[in-house]
N, C-alpha and C positions, 0 to 999 in steps of 0.2 A: 504493500499500500504506500502511496505517496506520502513522504514525510509531513507535508502541510496538512493532509487529511488526518494523519495520525495525531498531529497537534491539536487540530480542532476537535477530534473525537475525545481526547483527553480532557480538554476543557468542558465538553459537555458531560462526560462520564463523571468527573469529579463533582460537579455542582448539581447535575440533574441526570442521575443514572438511568431512570426510567424513560426519559426522553431519548437517551442514546439507544436504549433497548428497541424503541419504536421505530428508529430510523431503518429504511430498507437497506439491503446490501449495497445498492447504489448510493443511497443516501450517506452511508458511512464511508464510501470511497470518494465522495464528492469533495472538492476543495476549489477555491479560487486561485487560479495559477498566478505565479509572480512573473517570471520571464519577461516577455516584451512589454506587457502592460505595466509592470512595476518599474522597469527601466524607463519607459516613456514618461511615467508619472514623475520619476526622479529628475529626468531631463527637463521636464516642464518647469520645474522649480529652479534648477541650478544651471542649465544650459543657456546663459545669457548672450553667448556669442553666436553659436551654431546649434541648431537642433535638428538632427537628421534621423530621428527615431519614429516619427509619426507616420502611420500608414494612410495618409491622406495627401492630396496635392494642394500646395499653397502658392499664392502669388503675392509677393511682397509680404505683408504682415497678415493678410486675410486668406481665408479658404478660397481656393480656385473655384469658380462657379460659372454656369452658363446663364446668360440673361434670359434665354428662353424658358429657364426654370424660375429664376428669382423675380422676374417681372410679375409673376402671379401671386407673390407673397410679399405684402406690404406691412410695414410696421415692425418687422423682425429682421435683424441683420443676419446675413447668410452664415456668419460664424455661430449663430445661435440655433441653427437647425440643420446645416448640411454635414458637419462632422459627426462622428459616431457618438452616441450617448453612452455613458458608463453602463456596464452590464447590470448594475444594481438599479440604474435609473438616475435621472437628474437629482442631485442632492436636495435642492430647494423644493422640488415637487414632493419628494419623499417626506421631508419635514412638514410640509403644508398638509399632505393627506393624513399624516399622523396627528397633527394638531386637530384637524377637522373630525377625525375618528373619535376623539374624546368629546368633542362638541356634539356629535350626533348620538354618542352613546354615554350619557352621563353616569350610568351605573358602573362604568369602569373605575371611577373615582381616582385613586392614586395607584391603581394596579399598573405595574410596568409592563409594557408590550414592546415588541421589536419595532425597528424602524421599517416601514413597509418597503418591499422590493418590487420594482416595477416589472410587470409582465406584458406580453403583447396580447392584451385582452384577457378576460377571465377564463376562457377556454384553455389558454396557455397556462394560466394559474393552476387550473385543475390538473393539467399534464405535469406541471412541476410538482404539485402535491403528490401525484402518483409515483413519479420517479423517486422522489425523496423518502416516501413513507410506506409504499405498497410493494410487497414482494409477491412472488408467485404463490398462489393458493391462499393468500390473505383474504379474510372475510370482510366484505363491505355491506353494511346493513342499509338498504335503501327502500323507499316506498314502491308499491307495484306501479304506480303512476309516477314516471320520472322522466327527466330530460334524456333522450336517447343516446346522446353523445358520452354519457357516463360509461356505457357499455363499451364504446370504442376505446376510451381512454383507459379505464381500469382493467378490463377483461382482455380486449384484443392486444393492447400494447403491453400491459404488465401482468397479464395472466392471473388476475385476481378472481374471486368468486363473489358474485353478488347474491345476497340473501334478502328476500323481500318481506316486508310487512304490508298489510293492507292499509292503504292510505286513508280510506273513509269507511265508516260503518255502512251497513246495508241500506239504511234509510237516507244516506247522504246528508245527515244533520250535523256532522262534525268530523274533524280530523281524528283519525283513530289512534290516539296516543296509547290506548290499552294494548293494541296489537304491536305498536312500536316497542313498548316496554317488554311485552312477552318475548318478542323475537330477539331483541338486543340482550336481554338477560339470558336467554337460552344459548346464544352464541358466546356470551361471556363465560359461561360455564364450560364451554367446549375449547376455547381458545385463549391463549395467553394475551393476545392483542386482537382487538376489534377496531374497525374503521366505520364511521358513519359520515354521511354528508347531510347537512341540515340546510335545506334549500327553501327559504322563505324570503319574500313572496315566492310561492311555489310555481314552478313551471312543470306541468301545463295547466294546473287548475286555478291559479291566481289566489291561493289562500295563504294568509299569514296567521300564526298562532295568536290567541288572546294573551294578555299579560298572565293570567292564571295558568293557561297551557304552556307558555314558555317557561314559567317558573318550574312547572312539573317535568318538562323535558330536561332542563338543566339539573334538577335534582336527581333524576334517574342517572344521568351520566356521571355526575359526581359520586353518587352511591356506588356505581359499578366500579369506578376508578379506585375509590377508597376500599373496596372489597377485594382488590388485588389484581384486577385486569387492567392491562394498559389500553387506553382509549384515545384514538386519534378522532377528534371531532372537527370536521371541516365545515365552516359556515359559508355556503355558496350565496352570497349576498348580491347577486347580479342585478336584482330589481330593488335594492335597498332604498328606502325613503318613500316608495310609492304605496303608502298605507292610507286607505280611504275611510276607515271607520274608527270610532272613538275607542272601542274596546280592544282594538288591535294593538299588539305590542309594537312600539315604535322603535325598539332598539334591536340590534343584532343579538342572537343568542351567544355570540362571542363574548359580549359584555358580561354575560351571566355565568360563564364557564372558565374564562381565562384566569389562570393562577389559582384555581379552586382545589386542586388535588395534584399530588406529585406524579400520579399515573395518568393524568389527563392533559393531553396536548390539544390546545384550541388553535385552529388555523382559520384566519378570515381571508376569504377570497372575494374581492369586490373591485370596483373600478368605475371609470367615467362613462362607460359604454351606455348604460341606461340611466344612470344618476344624472349625467350631464348631456344626454341625448346626442352622443357623438360615437355612433355605432362603428363607423369606419375608422376611428382613431386608433382602435385596438390598444387601449391603455388601461391595464388592470394592476392589481396590487396583491401581494401575499404578505401577511402579517401573522406573527406568532404570539401566543399567550401561554405561559408556562408557569409552574411553581418550582422554585429552586432555593435550597438552604443558603447557598453562598453564590457570589459572583454571577447573578442572573444576567447582568449586562454582558458578561463574558460569554455566556451561553447564547444570548441573542446575537451577539457579534458573530459567533461561530456558525449559527444557523443562517444568518444573513450571507455569510461567505459561501456556505455550501449552496444556498439558493442562487447566488450570483454565479457560482461555478456551473450549476446546472443550466442556467440561462446562457452563459458564456459558451458552453459546449453544445448548445442547441441552436439558438437564433443569434447569438452574440449579444444583441441588445434590442430593446424595443425602439420604436420610431422616436427620433429626437424632435422632429417637427411637431408631432402630436403632443409630446410631453411639454414642450415649450408653450404651445397655444393654450393647452389646459391650465398650465400654471398662471399664465397671464389672465385667463378667463376667471380663475379663482380669485385673483387680486382685484378684479373689476368691482367698482363700488356698487354696481347694480346686480352683482352676481346672484345674491340670495333672492331678490325680488323677481328676476328673470326666471329663476328656477321655480319659484312659487307660482308664477303665471302658467307655466307648462304643467305643473302638478295639478293645478286647478282644472285645467282643460281635461286631463286624463281622468281626474276624479269625477268630473261631470259626466263623462262617457260611461264610466262604471255604474254610477248611480242611475243613469238613464237605462242601462241594461237591467238593473234590478227592478226598476219601476215597470218596464215593459213586460218582464217575465212573471210578474204577479198576475197576469191575465190567465185565468184557468184554462183557456182553450189550448194552451201549450202542453199542459199536463197529460193530454191524451197521447202525445207523441214522444215526450222525453222528460227526464227529470234533470235538475240542475244541481251541479256540485256547488258546494259553498264557495264563494269567492269574495274578497274584500281588498285586494291589492294587486300590484303588478300590472301586467300587460294582457293577461289572459283570463278566460273562464271556460269551463267545460260543461257539456251536456251528455247524459247517458241516455241512449236510445232505448225504447222499450221493445220494439219488435222488428226492427229492420237492421241490416248490417251497416256499420259505419263506413266502410270503404265503398260499398255499393252506392250508398247515399252520397258520399263525397263526389264520386264520379258523376253520378246522375245530376247533382246540383251544378257541377261545373260545366257539363256538356248541354244541359237543357235550360239552366237558369243563369249561366254566366256567373256563378257565385263560387268562390274558393274557400275552403276550410281545410282543417288538418284532421285525418282520422287517426285514432289511437286505439289499437286493438279492434275487437269486433263490435264494441258498443259505444265508444266515446268519440265526440267531435270536439275539437278545440277552436274556439273563437278568439281572435285577437282584437279586443275592443280598442287597443292602443292606436290601431289604424282605421277605425270605424267612426265616421261622423254620427253625431247624435240623431240626425234626421233619418239615418239609414238603419237604425236599430230595429224598429218595428218591421220594416220591409224585410230585413234579413231573416228574422225568426218566422215571419209569415212564409217566406220561401222555403225554409227548412221544413216547416210543417206541411207545406204543399208537396215537397219532395217525398217526405215520409208517406203521405197518403198515395202519391203516385206509385211507390214501390209496393205498398200494401195492395193496391188494385191489381 
């Protein structure tokens, strides 16, 4: 094993041995290389005469650039977006995202967390999570309704095993925390380490736990960890902040579990993708929350270096331009009010959906899964096949939806105008009656 990786492992082992145990084989082997990067960093500070270390082209004191590119980007100097960004991400952006993390999640209080590491979107963050913490045949507890890409990332790429719990009760009245607890406790009895991904607002159903439900999930995870099982709990907060009802928990579960047990590793996966409506920016973050007897900052530094090494060995670094624009946006005096304006728009669409779906005529064709947040909602069809209906609606009504399994259709109200909501569900009901006939 590389000596740098061994040094990082020693730091983690001494202060947080159970965190070290949870690292995958790849995670234990990962490190941030010195070599060219460290030599270039030294030269940047000390080479005041000639610096021939940087793997970019320069012209005079500035980065070499094409006007056919730079003319489209105003207000930002080419030196602030054309060179490579650090593998960890722009330092100022990492600091600002961490500062806002505490603002958005006041329950964190004075709990120390790592400095967020920038990923190329949250999907990339999930991949980094898998590389660092998932070994072949590791068990990952997930709901039966889940984002399909988890299978690609955890199972196809890293050969883990997904064990499902039932996301909702039969009557579709609430998220099925009873089954979550049953399954995760069963797996904790069978395995030294278990992994779970807590995705709220939930994709595809658009549900976020209530404050009481969130407290219960956190208590289950803490209890399992205190009982002797290592728990990797990843909070996939892709749609964080889009909470539309009063009783809905407005904080990430990360805030409730970070640092609460020595055998509990909390990982926050979030980003600007949906929070700031910049889907193509591909700017996400990975943040860690642990409990350590000593040198917690040293452990965080080691985990950040391993994460940076994982990114360095994969994509090198995330987009410099995207990070720079995001940082400038967060510094804008109107940033919060602009976000509130878009939040209100999406909330109005979600509430319109709820209002329309109160009409009893729809109950003949489908049931509605609980939803209160995010971008999506789902319906469960009573007696027609979801894929057949999807194709029928597309070909005969010019209406596109996503089928999930045999019975479920996903509706993205995020891209649906309020005036079209009633029309949409009337079309769905007509399509159901067509297939019945």
